[in-house]
C-alpha positions, 0 to 999 in steps of 0.5 A: 499500499502507498500514500494515505492507504498506508496502515501498519495493523499488526505493527501497531498492535505489536508496538501497543504490547511492547508499551506494556512490557517494555517502558518506552517500547523499545531498548533504545530511545532512538528506535521509540515510536514517537520517533515515527509519524502516529501509527506508522512505526514498523515492528520488524520481523527480520533483515537481509542485506539493505532490507528489512521486513516488517510483521505487516509483510512490508518490505523496506530499504533500510538506512541507519541500520541497526543506529549505524552498527549493521555497516555491512548489511543484515545477516552478512555471510562471512560475519554470520559464518565466523559467529556460528564457528564459535557457538558450538564451542561455549560462549564465556568461561571462568578464564580468558578464551584464545579468542579474546587474545586473537581479537585483541591482536586483530583490533590492535593491527586494525587500529595501530594507534592504540597499544592496548584494548579492552572489549565491552558489550556497549559504548557507554561502558567504554566511555565511562571507563574512558573518563574514570581512567582519565580522572585516576591518571590526572587526579582531577574531577572535571570532564570536558564534553564537545557540546555539539555531539548528541551522546556520548554515555547513558551514564550520569556523567553525561546524561545529567547534561542532556534534557533528560537529567531526572534522576542525576544528582546536580553535584555530578552534572556540575563536574561536566564542562561543555565546549564547541566543536571546531572552536580551539579558542574556546577550548583553550579558555575553557582549559585555562579557566579550570586549570588543573581541574580537567581530567580529559576532553572527550569528543567525536573527532568528526560528525556532520562536518569535517574538523577545520584544518588544524583543529584535531591537532590543536586539541592534541597540544592543548591537551599536552600543554594542560596535562589533560587526556584526550579521548576520541569517541569513535563509536561512529567514525570507527570503520566509517571513516577508515578501518582505523577510524577518523584518528587513522584518517586524520593522523592525530592520536588521541590518548584514549579511543572508543569503539562500537557500532559498526565494529560487530555489524550488529553484534554487542561488542565495543572496545576501549583502546589507548596508550599503554601507560594509561590502560595499564592503569586498569591492569595488573602490571603496574605499581600504582592504585588499581583503577576499576576500568571495565570488568563486564561478564558478557564483554568477552562472548567469544561469538561477538568477538568472532563477528568483530574480527570477521568485520575487520577482515571484510573491511580490509579484504573488501575495501568496505569504507570506500564503498560506503563514501561511493554509495553515500555519494551517489545517494547524497547526490540523488537526493539533493537533485530530487529535492531541487527538482520538486523546489525544495531543495533549500528545505530537504537538506542532506549533510554529513560525510558521505558514509555517515549522511543525515537530512535536516527538514527545514520550514518555509523560514528555514528553521528545522521542523518536526512536523515537516520530518513527520510528512516526509518520513510518512512518505518515505515509509509508504514507499518502502524507505525506512530512514531515520537518517541516510546513513548507507550500509555496504549492502545497498546496491543501485537498484535500491539507491535508484528506488530511494531517490524515486520515493524522496522525490514523491515525498518532496512533491508533497513537501512543496505543497505543504510549503506552499500552503504554509501548513504542513498539518494536513499531511501529518496524520497525527502528532509529529514526531519528537526529539529523542532528548526532552524533559517531558513525555 
């Protein structure tokens, strides 16, 4: 079904059951049905490659796969084969598996700017461990985070700085400072104002804009001069910028870095990596006080580490990062051409690196609009495109992108009508989609 006839009765029923059992109806806020037009939040049955099917039987070309974690496509055969090899051998033991050694060697060969690595199951644990380690190593209480990047951790030191700060003591939040991305002078001013108080600078080395020339190198010099730890959050940039992350692409070596998402192609694995002198503070071979770095029962599950090793092999052998960029460039060009052709090129705007594209939906005055985003998403869904972003996976092909561009053109035609009417309401079908981070439900 398409257009106004598009309904998802089985997904709606499943969403109601989810809300009765799971707070928010999903295990990740960004997957919540409030992020989708009312009544049109698909509940997924299964996925293969670049496509997913919902419980109503609809097939979609999927973007942003698994919140950027499934960069090779769903059920990638080489990853699944590696996982299956481990399943019959046991998944967790009372002592380290040899797979842990192999996975560490493979990771450090892929990310040669790091000297040691520790695995976990999610990115929040890794970034929090980096912050804890920086505080322990420097003896300083404050953390400086880049204000322009949306999420570093679900733990108090970061979530307390967002609109969803309920339950976080103010005393914790007060220790977290922020600095704007790309403004070296602002970072220097912050470190000078809180001289000898800042344990670390933590940021995504790149996001929707490229780092200004000299910016990352400047942060490296500032961190050295002020005696704080430089932490790169490479959850998104890892593999999508290069196999070795943004640090490998831009040639700036952080003290610590965190990886996840694409590392497991959907399997739960994250990593904290960095300089031996820092990382060993969380180990057994140093003379100082022990630092509780990371200790997770499931961080060493053999099948997830096998998945990570397979992902790294596929990326290197098949040139996946280059493919992601080529696919993204093709998609961005097509979407921009379709939007311009329908007279909404200044309102449906594609941004970001080709391997990590997002889109903005702007109203008649050029301001971000959740209502226009709702209109746009409705038309995409009805056309078989599930796209909270335009982040590509390597499983897409030319036909997928051609179809996406055709559907975007149809959505942009409706967008033009709403702009001409100066009111998108008739095309919303219910309440507008909501920002993830907001104080009130």
